[in-house]
C-alpha positions in Angstrom: 26.6 32.8 -4.2 26.6 29.0 -3.8 23.6 26.9 -3.1 23.2 24.9 0.2 24.1 21.7 0.4 20.8 18.8 0.6 22.0 18.0 4.3 22.0 21.8 4.9 18.7 21.8 3.5 17.2 19.0 6.1 17.2 16.2 3.4 18.6 12.8 4.3 19.1 9.6 2.6 16.2 7.1 3.9 17.3 3.6 5.2 15.5 1.0 2.2 13.0 -0.3 4.9 11.1 2.8 5.1 8.3 3.0 2.9 8.5 2.7 -0.5 6.4 4.3 -3.3 8.2 1.5 -5.9 11.4 0.2 -7.5 13.3 1.6 -10.2 14.9 -1.2 -12.9 16.9 -0.3 -15.8 16.4 -3.4 -18.2 19.3 -5.4 -19.9 20.0 -5.3 -23.8 20.4 -8.1 -25.4 23.6 -6.3 -27.0 24.8 -5.2 -23.9 28.2 -6.6 -22.4 26.6 -7.5 -18.6 25.5 -11.2 -19.8 27.9 -12.4 -22.7 26.1 -15.8 -24.2 23.7 -15.6 -21.6 21.0 -12.8 -22.2 18.5 -15.4 -22.4 18.2 -16.7 -19.1 18.1 -13.2 -17.5 14.8 -12.3 -18.2 13.0 -14.5 -16.5 14.6 -13.6 -13.2 13.8 -10.5 -13.5 10.4 -11.2 -14.0 10.3 -13.6 -11.0 11.5 -10.4 -9.2 8.9 -8.0 -10.5 6.0 -10.5 -9.8 7.0 -10.2 -6.0 7.3 -6.4 -6.2 4.1 -5.2 -7.7 2.5 -7.0 -5.3 3.7 -4.5 -2.5 4.5 -1.7 -4.6 5.0 0.3 -7.8 7.6 -1.2 -10.6 9.4 1.3 -12.9 11.5 -0.1 -15.8 13.9 2.5 -18.3 13.6 1.0 -21.4 15.6 1.7 -24.6 12.3 2.4 -27.2 9.0 1.9 -27.8 10.2 -1.8 -29.2 12.0 -2.9 -26.0 9.2 -2.1 -23.9 6.7 -3.9 -25.9 8.9 -7.0 -26.0 9.5 -6.7 -21.9 5.5 -6.4 -21.9 5.3 -9.5 -23.6 8.0 -11.2 -21.4 6.0 -10.4 -18.5 2.9 -11.2 -19.1 4.2 -14.5 -20.6 5.5 -14.8 -16.9 2.2 -14.7 -15.1 3.6 -11.0 -14.1 0.7 -8.3 -13.4 1.5 -4.8 -15.4 -1.2 -2.6 -13.4 1.8 -1.3 -11.3 4.3 -1.5 -14.1 5.4 1.6 -15.4 7.9 2.0 -18.5 10.3 5.0 -19.0 12.3 5.5 -22.4 15.1 6.0 -20.3 18.2 4.4 -22.2 20.5 3.0 -20.3 23.5 0.9 -21.8 23.6 -2.0 -18.8 21.1 -2.7 -15.9 23.1 -1.6 -12.9 20.5 0.8 -11.9 21.4 0.4 -8.5 24.6 2.6 -9.4 23.8 4.5 -12.0 20.1 5.3 -11.2 18.6 8.4 -8.8 19.8 8.1 -5.3 16.1 9.7 -3.9 16.6 11.9 -0.5 13.5 13.0 1.8 12.9 15.6 4.3 9.7 16.6 6.0 8.8 20.4 6.2 5.6 21.6 8.3 4.1 17.8 8.1 4.7 17.5 4.5 7.2 14.8 2.9 9.5 16.4 0.5 11.6 14.7 -1.7 14.9 15.5 -3.8 17.6 13.5 -6.0 21.5 13.2 -5.9 22.7 12.9 -9.4 26.5 11.4 -8.6 28.6 11.0 -11.6 28.9 7.1 -12.8 31.8 5.7 -14.7 31.2 1.6 -15.0 33.4 1.4 -11.7 36.4 3.4 -12.6 35.7 3.3 -16.6 35.6 -0.5 -16.8 33.1 -0.6 -19.7 32.6 2.3 -21.7 30.2 3.9 -23.1 28.4 5.0 -20.1 27.0 8.2 -20.7 23.6 7.3 -21.0 23.2 5.7 -18.2 25.2 8.6 -16.4 22.2 10.5 -17.5 19.0 8.3 -15.9 19.1 10.3 -12.4 18.3 13.5 -14.7 15.4 11.7 -16.2 14.2 10.5 -13.4 14.2 13.5 -11.5 12.7 15.6 -14.5 9.5 12.8 -14.8 9.1 13.6 -10.8 9.5 16.9 -10.5 12.1 16.9 -8.0 15.0 18.8 -6.9 18.4 17.5 -8.4 21.5 17.8 -6.1 24.8 17.3 -8.6 28.2 16.8 -6.1 30.1 16.4 -9.0 31.8 13.4 -8.4 31.8 9.6 -8.6 30.2 7.5 -6.4 27.5 4.8 -7.2 24.5 3.4 -4.8 26.2 -0.2 -4.0 29.3 1.3 -2.7 27.0 2.4 0.5 24.2 1.6 2.9 22.3 4.0 5.5 20.4 3.0 8.5 18.1 6.4 7.7 20.0 7.7 11.3 22.8 9.2 10.2 25.0 6.2 9.8 26.6 5.0 6.6 28.5 2.1 5.7 30.9 2.1 3.3 34.5 0.4 1.6 38.2 1.7 1.5 38.5 -0.6 -1.5 35.9 1.2 -3.3 36.0 4.9 -2.4 39.5 5.0 -2.0 40.2 3.8 -5.4 42.1 6.4 -7.7 39.7 5.2 -10.6 37.1 6.9 -9.6 37.9 10.4 -7.5 41.7 10.5 -7.5 41.7 14.1 -6.3 39.9 13.7 -3.4 41.2 12.5 0.2 39.2 10.6 2.5 38.4 13.6 4.8 36.8 15.2 1.0 35.4 12.2 0.4 33.5 12.1 3.6 32.4 15.4 3.8 30.8 14.5 -0.3 28.8 12.2 2.0 28.0 14.1 4.6 26.6 17.1 2.6 25.0 15.3 -0.5 23.0 12.3 1.9 22.6 13.9 5.6 24.5 11.7 7.1 26.9 12.5 9.9 28.8 9.2 10.8 30.9 7.0 8.5 32.2 3.6 8.9 34.8 2.3 7.1 35.5 -1.4 6.2 38.3 -3.1 4.2 38.3 -4.9 1.0 35.4 -6.7 -0.9 34.8 -10.6 -2.6 37.0 -12.1 -4.8 35.3 -11.8 -8.5 33.4 -8.1 -7.8 33.8 -6.0 -10.7 32.8 -2.6 -8.8 36.2 -2.8 -6.7 34.3 -3.8 -3.3 30.8 -2.9 -3.0 29.4 -2.8 0.6 25.6 -4.3 -0.6 27.9 -7.6 -1.5 29.6 -7.4 2.2 27.5 -5.3 5.2 24.1 -4.3 5.3 21.8 -2.7 8.2 18.7 -4.3 8.7 17.6 -2.2 11.4 19.2 1.2 12.7 21.9 -0.4 15.3 22.0 -3.9 13.6 23.6 -5.5 10.6 24.1 -8.3 8.6 27.7 -9.4 7.2 29.0 -12.1 5.1 31.5 -14.7 6.7 33.5 -17.5 5.1 34.7 -20.2 7.4 37.1 -21.8 5.1 40.3 -20.6 5.8 41.6 -21.6 1.8 39.1 -19.4 0.3 40.5 -16.5 -1.1 37.6 -14.5 0.9 38.4 -15.7 4.4 41.0 -12.8 5.6 39.1 -10.2 4.4 35.8 -11.0 5.1 37.3 -12.0 8.5 39.3 -8.4 9.0 35.8 -6.8 8.0 33.8 -8.8 11.0 36.5 -7.4 13.1 36.3 -3.9 12.4 32.6 -4.0 12.7 32.6 -5.2 16.3 34.3 -2.4 17.0 32.1 0.0 15.3 29.2 2.2 16.8 26.2 3.8 15.4 25.9 8.0 15.2 24.9 7.8 18.9 28.1 5.6 20.3 25.9 2.3 20.6 27.8 -0.8 19.7 26.5 -2.1 16.4 25.0 -5.6 16.6 26.3 -7.9 14.0 24.6 -11.2 12.5 26.7 -13.0 10.7 25.8 -14.6 6.7 27.4 -17.6 5.4 28.9 -17.2 2.1 27.4 -19.9 -1.1 30.2 -22.2 -2.2 32.3 -21.3 -4.9 30.5 -20.3 -8.2 32.4 -20.1 -11.2 31.4 -19.3 -15.2 33.8 -20.1 -17.8 37.1 -20.5 -15.2 35.6 -16.9 -13.5 35.0 -16.6 -10.1 31.0 -15.3 -9.6 30.6 -12.2 -7.0 27.9 -14.2 -5.3 26.8 -13.0 -1.8 23.7 -13.1 0.4 23.9 -9.7 0.7 22.6 -8.7 -2.0 19.4 -8.8 -0.8 16.5 -6.1 -1.7 14.2 -4.7 0.9 10.7 -3.6 -0.2 7.2 -3.1 1.4 6.7 -6.0 3.6 9.1 -8.3 2.0 13.0 -9.2 1.3 13.9 -11.1 -1.9 17.4 -12.6 -1.0 19.3 -14.3 -3.9 19.8 -18.0 -4.0 22.4 -20.0 -5.8 21.6 -23.5 -6.0 23.6 -24.1 -2.8 22.9 -25.5 0.5 23.8 -22.6 2.2 20.4 -20.8 1.0 18.3 -22.2 3.6 20.9 -21.1 6.1 21.0 -17.7 4.9 17.1 -17.1 4.0 16.5 -18.3 7.5 19.2 -15.9 8.8 17.6 -13.0 7.0 13.9 -13.8 8.2 15.1 -13.5 11.9 16.5 -10.4 10.9 13.3 -9.3 9.4 10.8 -10.4 11.6 7.9 -8.1 10.3 8.2 -9.0 6.7 8.2 -12.1 4.3 11.8 -12.9 3.4 11.6 -14.9 0.1 15.2 -16.3 -1.7 14.6 -16.4 -5.6 17.3 -18.4 -7.7 20.1 -15.9 -9.1 22.5 -18.2 -10.7 21.9 -16.5 -14.0 21.7 -13.5 -13.0 25.1 -13.5 -11.0 26.9 -14.4 -14.4 26.4 -10.4 -15.1 28.7 -10.0 -11.4 26.1 -8.5 -9.8 22.1 -9.6 -8.1 18.9 -8.4 -7.0 20.4 -5.3 -5.2 22.6 -4.2 -8.0 19.8 -4.1 -10.6 16.9 -2.2 -8.1 17.1 1.4 -7.0 14.4 2.2 -4.1 12.0 5.0 -4.6 11.0 6.1 -0.8 7.9 7.8 -0.2 
């Protein structure tokens, strides 16, 4: 007999702004492929991020082994990051992109009691681009066992950065990523939508088009458009018509203006600027202010040593009036083609 789906059992994926127990990371390895030639500049970015997070919630860090744990502890101490709320787990991953290979937590309220579960989507390193990825793919299973939570395995490839939810039944994603044949070539759009409904408890799915230039994930939505409350999104726009991002972002903005939430209410759309062109060794990097992370009482925004940094932080502070919006330099991290949202995964209460 077929087991009931999470949605049929009353589970849903909560919005990122709902209260957290903590935030999960997979610490990058020096021998990993994410930061070739620049690894040493990346751990201090993690330390700064974690220093802000431990003031408001727990931090859980997946490490390769005891030796890596001790090294990370030392680095965090060196950067004056308190360790009382930092917890280490020997759940090895080849690369640090916990948003995509980590657990997606679900919640349901039964007779006044909050219950949680984990969805273990398949992970194939964005269409098989960066093998091996078997250890990364196993991380949600380790976390579910650690937390003693039910584990749901849909059996299809899906990454956390490819979707964003308002917690009330609406999900945002992109055609460029979810319909890419390097993910689930045997599934139609309708079938993919059914998996999202069944395993995340959503009922209204909104599709954007293409992602930004330089994004090796094939267009993750967390570089484009994010919910900031149940009926409001922020979306990045490029004002230079000669920039390669101008047309795709313009098309996405036009789609958003026609979209509604699960109850038929038009979305309120706020615009975020794009930072100026950022390159490393001739490669365009997918720098975006939309890759912010929402934690308890704060929002951590990637900045890029760009005049538009202050504009982006100001837009997001207006969008989150009850939270402290903090800009942190992500210039070294973006060399790995991702930023704060890509490396983190929230664990809801």
